[in-house]
C-alpha positions in Angstrom: 114.8 119.1 74.4 112.9 120.1 77.9 112.3 123.6 78.7 114.6 124.8 81.0 113.3 127.3 84.0 115.7 129.2 85.3 115.6 131.0 88.8 116.5 134.9 87.2 115.5 138.2 88.2 112.1 140.2 85.5 114.4 141.2 82.9 117.0 138.9 82.7 117.8 136.5 80.1 115.2 132.9 80.6 112.7 135.3 82.2 110.3 135.2 79.3 110.3 131.7 77.8 107.9 130.4 75.1 108.1 127.0 74.1 105.4 124.9 71.5 103.6 122.0 73.2 101.5 118.4 71.7 99.2 118.9 70.3 99.7 122.7 69.3 99.3 123.8 72.7 101.9 126.4 73.8 103.8 127.1 77.3 104.8 130.7 78.1 106.8 131.5 81.4 107.2 134.7 82.9 109.1 135.6 85.9 107.5 139.0 87.2 108.8 141.8 89.6 108.8 140.1 93.4 110.2 136.9 92.1 106.8 136.0 91.3 105.8 133.2 88.8 103.5 132.7 85.9 103.7 129.9 83.7 100.8 128.8 81.6 99.8 126.6 78.9 97.4 127.4 76.2 95.4 124.3 74.8 93.9 125.2 71.7 89.5 124.6 71.8 89.4 124.2 75.4 87.0 126.7 76.7 87.7 125.7 80.5 91.1 126.9 82.6 92.5 125.5 86.0 94.6 127.4 87.6 96.7 127.5 90.4 98.5 129.3 93.4 102.1 127.0 94.4 103.4 127.9 97.5 107.0 125.9 98.2 105.8 125.3 101.6 104.5 122.1 103.2 104.4 120.2 106.4 108.3 119.3 106.3 108.8 123.2 106.7 107.2 123.8 110.2 109.4 124.7 113.1 108.9 123.6 116.8 105.7 125.1 117.6 104.3 125.6 114.4 103.4 122.0 113.6 100.3 121.7 111.3 100.3 125.3 110.5 100.5 124.3 107.1 97.2 122.4 106.9 95.6 125.2 109.1 96.2 127.6 105.9 94.7 125.3 103.3 91.5 125.6 105.5 92.1 129.2 106.8 92.6 130.8 103.9 88.8 130.2 102.7 87.9 131.9 105.5 87.6 135.1 104.7 90.0 138.3 103.7 88.7 142.2 104.2 87.5 142.1 100.7 85.5 139.0 101.0 83.6 136.6 103.7 83.7 132.7 103.6 80.5 132.4 102.3 81.5 135.4 99.4 84.4 132.9 98.5 81.8 130.2 98.1 79.2 131.7 96.2 82.0 132.9 93.8 82.5 129.3 92.1 79.1 128.0 92.7 77.7 131.1 91.1 79.6 129.9 88.0 79.8 126.2 87.9 83.4 126.3 89.1 85.3 124.6 91.6 87.9 125.7 94.2 90.0 123.7 96.7 93.3 123.1 98.0 95.8 120.6 98.9 98.7 120.7 101.2 102.0 118.0 100.5 105.1 118.2 102.4 106.9 120.1 100.5 104.1 122.5 99.1 100.4 123.5 98.8 98.4 124.3 96.2 95.1 126.3 95.9 93.3 125.9 93.1 90.4 126.1 91.0 88.5 125.3 87.4 86.4 127.4 85.6 85.1 128.6 82.4 87.6 130.7 80.3 85.4 133.6 80.9 85.5 133.2 84.6 89.2 133.8 85.1 89.4 137.2 85.8 87.3 136.0 88.5 88.8 133.3 90.1 92.2 134.7 90.1 91.1 137.1 92.0 89.3 135.6 94.4 92.4 133.0 94.8 95.3 136.0 94.6 92.8 137.7 97.7 92.9 134.6 99.8 96.7 134.7 99.4 97.7 138.0 100.1 94.7 139.0 102.5 93.6 136.0 104.8 92.1 137.0 108.0 92.4 134.1 110.0 90.4 135.7 112.3 90.8 134.0 115.7 87.0 132.8 115.9 87.0 130.8 112.3 90.9 129.8 113.6 89.4 127.8 116.5 86.3 127.0 114.5 88.5 125.2 111.6 89.9 123.7 114.5 87.4 121.6 115.4 86.7 120.9 111.6 90.5 119.4 111.2 90.1 117.3 114.4 87.2 115.6 112.5 89.2 115.3 109.1 92.4 113.7 111.3 89.7 111.4 113.0 88.4 110.5 109.5 91.2 109.4 108.2 92.2 107.4 111.5 89.1 105.9 111.0 90.3 104.2 107.7 93.1 101.5 108.2 94.4 102.8 104.4 95.2 105.9 105.7 96.6 104.8 109.0 98.8 102.2 107.5 100.3 104.6 104.9 100.8 107.1 107.5 102.5 104.6 109.8 104.8 103.5 107.0 106.0 106.6 105.9 106.5 107.8 109.8 108.3 104.6 109.9 110.8 104.9 107.0 111.6 108.5 107.6 112.0 108.3 111.3 112.9 111.8 113.2 113.7 113.3 109.8 110.9 115.7 108.7 109.2 114.2 106.1 108.3 111.7 108.4 105.6 113.7 110.2 102.0 113.9 109.1 101.4 116.1 106.5 98.1 117.0 108.2 99.1 117.4 112.2 98.5 114.9 114.7 95.4 115.9 117.1 97.7 117.1 119.7 99.6 119.6 117.7 96.5 121.1 116.0 95.1 121.5 119.4 98.5 123.4 120.9 99.6 125.3 118.0 99.0 128.8 118.5 97.0 131.2 116.2 100.2 133.6 116.7 102.0 130.6 115.2 99.7 130.2 112.1 99.9 133.6 111.7 104.2 133.6 111.7 104.1 130.7 109.5 102.0 132.4 107.3 103.9 135.6 106.7 107.3 134.0 106.3 106.5 131.9 103.5 103.6 133.7 101.6 105.7 136.3 99.4 105.9 136.8 95.9 108.9 135.2 95.6 107.6 131.7 96.6 104.5 131.9 94.8 104.3 130.3 91.6 100.8 131.0 89.5 100.0 127.7 86.8 97.1 127.8 84.6 96.0 125.2 81.8 93.3 125.0 79.2 91.9 128.4 77.0 94.4 130.6 79.0 95.9 134.2 77.4 99.3 134.7 79.2 99.8 138.0 78.9 95.7 138.9 80.3 96.6 136.4 83.1 99.7 138.4 84.3 97.9 141.4 84.4 94.7 139.8 86.6 97.6 138.3 88.7 99.5 141.2 89.2 96.6 143.8 89.9 95.3 141.3 92.2 98.6 141.2 94.2 98.8 145.1 94.2 94.9 145.3 95.2 96.4 142.9 98.0 98.7 145.2 99.1 102.0 142.6 98.3 105.1 144.4 96.6 105.0 143.9 92.9 108.0 146.5 91.8 110.9 145.0 93.7 113.9 143.8 91.2 114.2 140.1 93.3 114.6 136.3 92.4 112.5 133.5 93.0 113.5 131.5 95.8 116.0 128.6 95.3 114.0 125.2 94.7 115.2 122.5 96.9 118.4 120.7 96.2 120.2 117.8 97.4 123.4 116.2 96.5 123.3 112.9 98.1 122.0 110.5 95.7 121.7 107.4 97.7 122.8 108.6 101.3 120.8 108.8 103.7 119.8 112.6 105.0 119.7 112.8 108.6 117.0 112.0 110.9 116.0 108.9 108.2 116.5 105.7 110.1 119.0 103.2 108.6 117.8 99.9 109.7 114.5 98.4 109.3 111.2 98.3 111.5 108.3 96.4 112.3 105.2 98.0 113.5 101.7 96.5 114.1 98.7 99.3 114.9 96.1 97.7 116.2 92.4 98.4 114.5 89.1 96.2 114.5 88.8 95.5 111.4 88.1 92.6 109.2 91.3 92.9 107.2 94.7 93.2 108.1 97.1 95.9 106.3 100.3 95.1 105.2 103.0 97.7 103.4 106.5 96.4 103.3 109.2 98.5 102.0 112.0 101.3 102.5 113.5 104.3 101.1 112.8 105.0 97.6 113.9 107.7 94.8 114.1 111.5 94.8 112.4 113.6 93.5 115.2 114.8 90.6 116.4 111.5 90.2 117.0 110.0 86.6 116.0 106.7 87.9 112.9 108.3 88.2 111.1 106.8 84.8 113.2 103.2 85.7 110.9 103.2 89.1 107.9 103.7 87.5 108.6 100.5 85.0 109.7 98.7 87.9 106.8 99.5 90.0 104.3 98.8 86.9 105.8 95.2 86.2 105.8 94.6 90.2 102.7 96.0 91.4 101.1 98.0 88.6 98.1 96.5 87.5 96.0 93.2 87.2 98.9 91.8 84.8 101.7 92.6 87.2 103.7 90.2 89.2 101.8 91.1 93.1 98.2 90.6 91.6 99.2 87.7 89.4 100.8 85.9 92.4 99.2 87.5 95.9 95.7 87.4 94.4 95.1 85.3 91.0 97.4 82.4 91.9 96.8 82.3 95.7 93.3 83.9 96.8 95.3 86.0 99.4 94.2 89.7 99.2 91.6 91.4 97.2 93.7 94.6 96.7 97.7 94.0 96.2 100.1 97.2 94.4 103.4 99.1 95.1 103.8 102.6 95.3 106.5 105.1 95.3 106.6 108.9 97.1 109.6 111.1 96.2 110.6 114.3 97.8 113.9 116.4 97.6 116.3 114.6 99.5 114.8 111.1 99.8 111.6 109.2 99.1 109.7 105.9 99.8 109.1 102.9 98.3 107.2 99.9 99.2 104.5 97.2 98.6 101.1 96.6 99.9 98.5 93.9 100.3 95.1 93.4 102.2 94.7 90.5 103.5 93.0 88.1 106.3 94.5 88.7 109.5 96.2 85.4 110.1 97.9 85.3 106.5 99.6 88.5 107.3 103.5 86.3 107.3 102.5 84.5 104.0 101.2 87.7 102.4 104.4 89.6 103.7 107.0 86.6 102.7 105.5 86.9 99.6 106.1 90.4 99.0 109.2 90.7 99.6 110.1 87.7 97.9 108.5 89.2 94.3 111.0 92.4 95.0 114.0 89.9 95.7 113.2 88.1 92.2 113.0 91.1 90.8 116.5 91.9 91.8 117.7 88.7 91.3 116.5 87.7 87.5 115.9 90.2 84.8 112.6 91.4 83.5 111.4 89.4 80.1 110.8 91.7 77.1 107.2 91.2 77.2 106.5 92.8 80.6 108.8 95.6 80.2 107.2 96.3 76.9 104.0 95.9 78.4 105.1 98.2 81.3 106.2 100.7 78.9 102.8 100.6 76.7 100.7 100.5 80.1 102.8 104.1 81.2 102.6 105.4 78.4 98.8 105.1 77.9 98.4 106.5 81.5 100.2 109.2 80.7 98.5 110.5 77.4 95.2 109.9 78.9 96.3 112.2 81.8 97.3 114.9 80.2 94.3 115.3 78.6 92.9 117.0 81.6 93.3 120.7 82.3 94.3 119.8 86.6 96.6 117.3 85.1 98.2 120.0 82.9 98.2 122.3 85.4 99.6 120.3 88.0 102.3 119.4 85.8 103.4 123.3 85.5 103.6 123.6 88.7 105.7 120.5 89.7 108.3 121.2 87.2 108.6 124.8 88.4 108.7 123.9 91.9 110.5 121.1 91.5 112.4 119.8 88.6 113.2 123.2 87.3 112.4 121.9 83.8 109.6 121.5 81.1 109.5 118.0 79.5 106.6 117.8 76.8 104.3 114.5 76.8 106.6 113.2 74.0 109.5 114.0 75.7 108.5 112.1 78.6 107.2 109.4 76.7 110.9 108.9 75.5 112.3 108.8 78.6 109.7 106.2 79.7 110.2 104.2 76.6 114.3 104.3 77.0 114.4 102.0 80.1 115.9 98.9 79.8 115.8 95.8 81.7 118.9 96.2 82.8 117.9 99.8 84.3 115.1 98.1 85.8 117.0 94.8 87.3 119.4 97.6 88.7 117.5 99.5 90.7 115.7 96.7 92.0 118.9 95.5 93.5 119.4 99.0 94.9 115.7 99.0 96.7 115.9 95.0 97.4 119.4 95.9 99.7 118.0 98.4 101.5 116.6 98.2 104.9 113.1 97.1 104.5 110.4 98.0 107.5 106.7 96.3 108.1 103.7 97.8 108.5 100.5 95.9 109.8 97.2 97.7 110.9 94.9 95.4 111.7 93.1 93.3 114.7 96.8 92.6 115.8 98.6 93.1 118.9 99.6 96.7 119.3 
């Protein structure tokens, strides 16, 4: 049975949980004073640990005037605290051969590090210092403003990034999820330090924080290290508080406010040799039970060299080098798209083929051979991916922030293997019936 992760106060039933996992691993979870959550997976025999500090705030949570603040904070938390300079933070990880980084999403932010088990106390102390005590120095902010603008410019030079960013904006429209994660050049130039500081103080607190770690980690020792580091940073670790609620959505297949109910065609001019095409629309939410069927559908349609898109568009017709399908899930909606990169003169032909393959899946049951192959592909990839402490840590963090339950690898495999051809076809019918948008980036008319 999945390990349920209730949002309770410290000391209440469910605030301390332990469960065995595949391969002799053990998961433990504690809800601590202030609503802080610590969840670990001890993996016997490993000398490395990946630890992540998760905050359930992303670009969708930015208010007017704060746009770009989430991405700004991802950079600024590495720029110094009262105890450490930016160089001190960098040298701390370099000195032990470790790695430290951060990632911003539309619904969460994670600051993470991978180190030897003996260096975990240092990593926890540094990351918690950054989380609790970032200076957000005015001079550093202005320097980083330039760095972020260069990052956005770099992304804008990559037509693959542009087409995916524009696709999300087109499908999700005025919904907050339609905004780019990193902000826009205009929002980064205009956001004031006061807005970034306000965003930081509003969203970074014990009851929002999840600390996840996987590898050669001792749960009790990590709990003590985290509490000591938070107290050193001046955070309240004594109050009897519940963690913040998870994002929920009960609209199922309803369109959330702000998401367009009709498809749109967008062309973005770039002086490239190739045109990048995405055709698609809304997908499933992150907690939709059909997400396992969606994984199988995606594998059959565009998940590998034997997939339908690859065989039809590349192998049979030679129209593209890369073609695939993808899905991105959020709390209240998602996106689903089919991609191909092709010669500018072949955009219409390739677009028609992308749509035709989706319609074919909706109109004809997948074969038993295709179903078996897709399930095998997903199963193998899942097991291989979970042999990495970073992937295990991310699995813990997402279970805590998004799903409210933790499935073992075996339980995840069982859910994938239980997907039927009928479920795949029904889901294909749903996705094919939704409004379709098309985005083209390349040497086309803007």
